[in-house]
C-alpha positions as CSV (number, residue, x, y, z in Angstrom):
1,X,0.0,0.0,0.0
2,X,2.9,2.5,0.8
3,X,4.1,1.9,-2.7
4,X,0.8,2.5,-4.3
5,X,0.5,5.8,-2.2
6,X,4.0,6.9,-3.1
7,X,3.4,6.1,-6.9
8,X,0.0,8.2,-6.8
9,X,1.7,11.1,-5.4
10,X,4.4,11.3,-7.8
11,X,1.9,10.9,-10.6
12,X,0.4,14.0,-9.2
13,X,3.7,15.8,-9.5
14,X,4.6,15.7,-6.1
15,X,7.9,14.2,-4.5
16,X,7.3,11.3,-2.3
17,X,9.6,9.7,0.4
18,X,9.0,6.7,2.8
19,X,9.3,6.9,6.6
20,X,9.7,10.7,6.8
21,X,10.2,11.7,10.4
22,X,9.6,15.0,12.4
23,X,13.0,16.8,13.5
24,X,11.5,16.5,17.1
25,X,10.2,13.0,16.7
26,X,6.7,13.9,17.2
27,X,5.4,12.1,14.1
28,X,6.8,9.7,11.2
29,X,4.8,9.5,7.9
30,X,4.5,6.3,6.0
31,X,4.8,8.3,2.8
32,X,5.3,12.1,2.9
33,X,4.3,13.8,-0.4
34,X,5.8,17.2,-0.9
35,X,5.2,19.8,-3.7
36,X,7.9,20.9,-5.9
37,X,8.2,24.2,-4.2
38,X,8.2,22.7,-0.8
39,X,5.1,24.7,0.5
40,X,2.7,21.9,0.7
41,X,3.0,18.5,2.5
42,X,0.6,15.7,2.7
43,X,1.2,12.7,5.0
44,X,-0.4,9.5,3.6
45,X,-0.5,6.8,6.5
46,X,-1.2,3.1,5.4
47,X,-2.8,1.8,8.6
48,X,-3.4,-2.0,8.5
49,X,-2.2,-2.9,11.9
50,X,-4.7,-2.4,14.8
51,X,-4.7,1.1,16.4
52,X,-7.1,2.9,18.7
53,X,-9.1,5.9,17.8
54,X,-7.3,8.1,20.4
55,X,-3.9,7.1,19.0
56,X,-4.9,8.2,15.4
57,X,-6.5,11.5,16.6
58,X,-3.4,12.3,18.5
59,X,-1.1,11.6,15.8
60,X,-3.2,13.5,13.4
61,X,-3.4,16.6,15.9
62,X,0.4,16.7,15.7
63,X,0.6,16.7,11.9
64,X,-2.0,19.6,11.6
65,X,-0.1,21.5,14.5
66,X,2.8,21.5,11.9
67,X,0.5,22.6,8.9
68,X,0.7,19.0,7.3
69,X,-2.3,17.7,5.8
70,X,-2.7,13.8,6.7
71,X,-5.0,11.0,5.3
72,X,-5.3,7.6,7.0
73,X,-6.0,4.6,4.6
74,X,-7.5,1.2,5.4
75,X,-9.0,-1.8,3.8
76,X,-11.4,-2.9,6.5
77,X,-13.9,-1.1,8.4
78,X,-12.3,-0.1,11.9
79,X,-13.4,2.3,14.7
80,X,-11.0,5.0,13.6
81,X,-12.1,5.0,10.0
82,X,-14.1,8.1,9.5
83,X,-13.1,9.7,13.0
84,X,-10.3,11.6,11.3
85,X,-9.3,12.4,7.7
86,X,-9.5,8.7,6.2
87,X,-10.3,6.6,3.2
88,X,-11.5,3.1,3.0
89,X,-10.0,1.2,0.1
90,X,-10.7,-1.7,-2.0
91,X,-7.7,-3.7,-3.0
92,X,-7.5,-5.0,-6.7
93,X,-8.9,-8.5,-7.3
94,X,-6.5,-8.9,-10.4
95,X,-2.8,-8.2,-10.6
96,X,-2.3,-4.7,-11.9
97,X,-5.8,-3.6,-11.5
98,X,-6.2,-0.3,-9.7
99,X,-6.9,0.3,-6.1
100,X,-10.3,2.2,-5.6
101,X,-11.8,4.3,-2.9
102,X,-14.9,2.4,-1.2
103,X,-16.0,5.1,1.4
104,X,-14.8,8.6,2.3
105,X,-15.4,11.0,-0.6
106,X,-18.8,12.9,-0.6
107,X,-20.4,15.8,-2.4
108,X,-23.7,17.8,-1.8
109,X,-26.7,17.6,-4.0
110,X,-30.1,18.8,-3.7
111,X,-32.0,16.3,-5.5
112,X,-35.6,16.5,-5.1
113,X,-35.2,18.2,-1.7
114,X,-35.3,21.6,-0.6
115,X,-32.1,21.5,1.1
116,X,-28.7,19.7,-0.1
117,X,-27.6,16.7,1.4
118,X,-24.2,14.4,1.3
119,X,-24.2,11.6,-1.0
120,X,-21.1,9.3,-1.8
121,X,-18.9,9.7,-4.7
122,X,-18.4,6.5,-6.5
123,X,-15.8,4.9,-8.9
124,X,-12.7,7.2,-7.6
125,X,-9.4,5.4,-8.2
126,X,-6.6,5.8,-5.4
127,X,-4.5,7.7,-7.9
128,X,-7.4,10.1,-8.5
129,X,-8.1,10.5,-4.8
130,X,-4.5,11.4,-3.8
131,X,-4.2,13.8,-6.9
132,X,-7.2,15.7,-5.7
133,X,-5.8,15.5,-2.2
134,X,-2.4,16.8,-2.7
135,X,-3.4,19.4,-5.1
136,X,-6.0,20.8,-2.5
137,X,-9.0,20.0,-5.0
138,X,-10.4,18.1,-1.9
139,X,-10.1,18.6,1.7
140,X,-11.4,17.0,4.8
141,X,-14.3,18.5,6.4
142,X,-16.4,18.0,9.5
143,X,-20.1,18.8,8.4
144,X,-21.7,21.4,10.0
145,X,-25.3,21.3,8.5
146,X,-27.8,19.4,10.7
147,X,-27.9,16.6,8.1
148,X,-24.5,14.9,8.9
149,X,-25.4,11.5,7.0
150,X,-23.8,10.5,3.7
151,X,-26.8,8.5,2.2
152,X,-27.5,6.9,-1.2
153,X,-29.7,9.0,-3.5
154,X,-32.7,6.5,-3.3
155,X,-32.3,5.4,0.5
156,X,-32.3,6.8,3.9
157,X,-29.5,6.4,6.3
158,X,-25.9,5.8,5.6
159,X,-24.7,4.7,2.2
160,X,-24.2,0.8,2.1
161,X,-20.5,1.3,1.2
162,X,-19.8,3.7,4.4
163,X,-21.0,1.0,7.0
164,X,-19.7,-2.2,8.3
165,X,-18.5,-4.2,11.3
166,X,-16.9,-2.1,13.9
167,X,-17.4,1.0,11.8
168,X,-19.1,3.8,13.5
169,X,-20.7,6.9,11.9
170,X,-18.3,8.9,9.9
171,X,-17.5,12.3,11.3
172,X,-14.8,13.6,8.6
173,X,-14.9,12.9,5.1
174,X,-13.2,14.4,2.0
175,X,-15.1,16.9,-0.6
176,X,-14.3,19.8,-2.9
177,X,-14.1,23.2,-1.3
178,X,-17.2,24.4,-3.0
179,X,-19.2,21.7,-1.2
180,X,-17.7,22.9,2.1
181,X,-18.8,26.4,1.3
182,X,-22.4,25.0,0.5
183,X,-22.5,23.4,3.9
184,X,-21.5,26.2,5.8
185,X,-23.9,28.6,3.9
186,X,-26.7,26.1,4.3
187,X,-26.3,26.0,8.0
188,X,-25.9,29.7,8.4
189,X,-29.2,30.2,6.7
190,X,-30.8,27.4,8.6
191,X,-29.8,29.1,12.0
192,X,-31.0,32.5,10.7
193,X,-34.4,31.0,9.6
194,X,-34.7,29.4,13.0
195,X,-33.9,32.9,14.8
196,X,-36.3,34.6,12.4
197,X,-39.1,32.1,13.3
198,X,-38.5,32.9,17.1
199,X,-38.8,36.5,16.3
200,X,-41.9,36.2,14.2
201,X,-43.7,34.3,17.1
202,X,-43.0,37.2,19.4
203,X,-43.4,40.3,16.9
204,X,-44.3,39.7,13.4
205,X,-43.6,43.2,12.3
206,X,-40.2,43.3,13.9
207,X,-39.3,40.2,12.1
208,X,-40.6,42.0,8.8
209,X,-38.4,44.9,9.6
210,X,-35.4,42.7,10.5
211,X,-35.7,40.6,7.2
212,X,-36.4,43.4,4.9
213,X,-34.4,46.3,6.4
214,X,-37.7,48.5,6.2
215,X,-37.8,50.4,9.2
216,X,-40.7,52.9,8.6
217,X,-43.7,50.8,7.8
218,X,-46.1,53.9,7.7
219,X,-44.0,55.2,4.8
220,X,-44.4,51.9,3.0
221,X,-48.2,52.0,3.6
222,X,-48.4,55.6,2.4
223,X,-46.4,54.7,-0.8
224,X,-48.4,51.8,-1.7
225,X,-51.9,52.6,-0.5
226,X,-51.6,56.2,-2.0
227,X,-50.8,54.8,-5.3
228,X,-53.6,52.4,-5.6
229,X,-56.3,54.7,-4.1
230,X,-57.9,56.3,-7.2
231,X,-60.4,58.6,-5.9
232,X,-60.4,61.5,-3.3
233,X,-63.1,59.7,-1.1
234,X,-60.6,57.0,0.0
235,X,-58.2,57.6,2.5
236,X,-55.4,55.3,4.2
237,X,-58.0,54.5,6.7
238,X,-59.8,52.3,4.1
239,X,-56.8,50.3,3.5
240,X,-55.0,47.9,6.0
241,X,-51.8,46.0,6.1
242,X,-50.7,43.0,8.3
243,X,-48.1,40.3,8.5
244,X,-49.4,37.3,6.3
245,X,-47.8,34.0,6.9
246,X,-49.7,32.5,3.9
247,X,-47.7,34.8,1.8
248,X,-44.4,33.6,3.0
249,X,-44.1,36.3,5.8
250,X,-44.6,39.1,3.6
251,X,-46.6,42.3,4.4
252,X,-49.9,42.0,2.8
253,X,-52.1,45.0,1.9
254,X,-55.9,44.9,2.0
255,X,-58.7,47.1,0.5
256,X,-62.4,46.6,-0.2
257,X,-63.8,44.8,-3.0
258,X,-67.4,43.9,-4.1
259,X,-68.6,40.2,-3.8
260,X,-71.9,38.5,-4.9
261,X,-73.9,36.8,-2.2
262,X,-77.1,37.5,-0.4
263,X,-77.7,40.9,-2.1
264,X,-74.5,42.9,-2.4
265,X,-71.5,42.9,0.1
266,X,-67.9,44.0,0.3
267,X,-65.1,42.4,1.9
268,X,-61.2,43.0,2.0
269,X,-58.8,41.2,-0.2
270,X,-55.1,41.6,-0.6
271,X,-54.0,43.7,-3.6
272,X,-50.2,43.5,-3.2
273,X,-47.9,41.5,-0.9
274,X,-44.6,43.4,-0.1
275,X,-41.4,41.2,0.3
276,X,-42.5,37.6,0.5
277,X,-39.7,35.5,1.8
278,X,-38.3,33.8,-1.3
279,X,-35.4,32.2,0.7
280,X,-37.9,29.9,2.1
281,X,-38.3,28.0,-1.1
282,X,-42.2,27.8,-1.0
283,X,-44.7,29.4,-3.3
284,X,-47.0,32.0,-1.8
285,X,-50.7,32.3,-2.9
286,X,-49.8,33.7,-6.0
287,X,-53.1,35.6,-7.0
288,X,-51.9,39.1,-6.3
289,X,-48.8,41.2,-7.3
290,X,-45.7,41.2,-5.1
291,X,-43.4,43.9,-4.5
292,X,-39.7,44.1,-3.6
293,X,-37.2,47.0,-3.4
294,X,-35.8,48.1,-6.5
295,X,-32.3,47.8,-5.1
296,X,-32.5,43.9,-5.1
297,X,-34.4,43.9,-8.4
298,X,-31.4,42.2,-10.5
299,X,-31.3,39.5,-7.6
300,X,-34.9,38.5,-8.1
301,X,-36.0,35.5,-10.2
302,X,-38.3,35.7,-13.1
303,X,-41.8,36.0,-11.9
304,X,-45.1,37.3,-12.8
305,X,-47.0,40.1,-11.0
306,X,-43.7,41.5,-9.8
307,X,-43.4,45.3,-8.8
308,X,-40.6,47.4,-7.6
309,X,-40.5,50.4,-5.3
310,X,-38.1,52.9,-3.8
311,X,-39.2,54.4,-0.5
312,X,-36.3,57.2,-0.8
313,X,-37.9,58.3,-3.9
314,X,-41.4,57.3,-3.0
315,X,-41.9,55.4,-6.4
316,X,-43.6,52.2,-7.1
317,X,-43.8,50.7,-10.5
318,X,-44.6,47.4,-12.3
319,X,-41.4,45.5,-13.6
320,X,-43.2,44.2,-16.6
321,X,-44.4,46.0,-19.8
322,X,-47.5,48.3,-19.2
323,X,-50.0,45.8,-20.9
324,X,-49.0,43.1,-18.7
325,X,-51.2,41.0,-16.8
326,X,-50.3,42.8,-13.6
327,X,-51.2,46.1,-15.4
328,X,-54.6,44.6,-16.4
329,X,-55.1,43.4,-12.7
330,X,-54.3,46.9,-11.4
331,X,-56.9,48.3,-13.8
332,X,-59.4,45.8,-12.4
333,X,-58.5,47.0,-9.1
334,X,-59.1,50.6,-9.9
335,X,-62.4,49.8,-11.3
336,X,-63.3,48.1,-8.0
337,X,-62.5,50.9,-5.8
338,X,-64.2,53.5,-8.1
339,X,-67.4,51.5,-7.9
340,X,-66.9,51.1,-4.4
341,X,-66.6,55.1,-3.9
342,X,-69.8,55.4,-5.9
343,X,-71.9,53.1,-3.7
344,X,-70.8,55.2,-0.7
345,X,-73.1,58.0,-1.7
346,X,-75.9,56.2,-3.7
347,X,-78.8,58.0,-5.4
348,X,-82.4,58.4,-4.0
349,X,-83.4,55.5,-6.3
350,X,-80.7,53.1,-5.4
351,X,-81.4,49.6,-4.9
352,X,-79.3,48.2,-2.0
353,X,-80.3,44.6,-2.7
354,X,-78.8,44.3,-6.0
355,X,-75.3,44.4,-7.2
356,X,-73.7,47.4,-9.0
357,X,-74.5,47.4,-12.7
358,X,-70.9,47.4,-13.7
359,X,-69.4,45.0,-11.1
360,X,-65.9,44.2,-11.8
361,X,-64.9,40.7,-12.7
362,X,-63.8,38.5,-9.8
363,X,-60.2,38.3,-9.0
């Protein structure tokens, strides 16, 4: 195995030596791979004899204290496999066939899930694994995301190749730097959402302010309600806004509309939702337009019914062409509010038991 490790390191362009010891005697590497400029060293440990988890960890710590990356290689499940940077290998069944990695390399994938999870990387030769390792294309990583299991795509629990007699759950595995970044980012977002959920339970409006950075909700209300109020008889008191979980924690703005029923009645419907939480990955009840600050317009996914606003400039506008579905919906809304205003001062011959002659279409 030492011969295979050394040959793989040399194939990657590294210098490889056997039984290299520390000047102070704190460690002795089975194979030490050193870059041509001497700035990077990787200790490759072929561990076939019995050894305790504590001993492997102590020796790993001594390597890392001197800036040396280390990987332990085994051919059978042992308690130390996965407790420190390690790879479980399959030795070739035929002379001259390559050694392969059975377990120890993973990547992140989303699959059909909202969140990414770890899955095994199959079919990696020992030569490729060491090439990636010494060239820093993969690194040992202790996962931080709540899902710390490497599982097959089509089954729960640990991947079959990663388990065996005397093998505990893996704590460290090798992966590409981009997957390490994705793991850390996903954990950060999860914690932020958990904290946000706590704040929502205490004060929905404070949570909305914290998530959006919109401090003055009265300014927001004046802008939006003022834009959609199309007659002088309607004031801000005729509109309301409230935190709306059904719209992914967005702030929903409500106004009157006419409805059919026993005679004519009017109720409130949302005509715009400000800043629904896109990061949650769910879909709000998309029967009304949504609005976001213009400053993040280039970060938004393509969607229908999108409006942009600027509180500093006191402007709000549709992001789509004027004759879009959104504009048509707004015209319908304006028609609704106009008829509503007329009904506030009906003529002497008005019949209160019938709907308006020009009742707007249902939305």
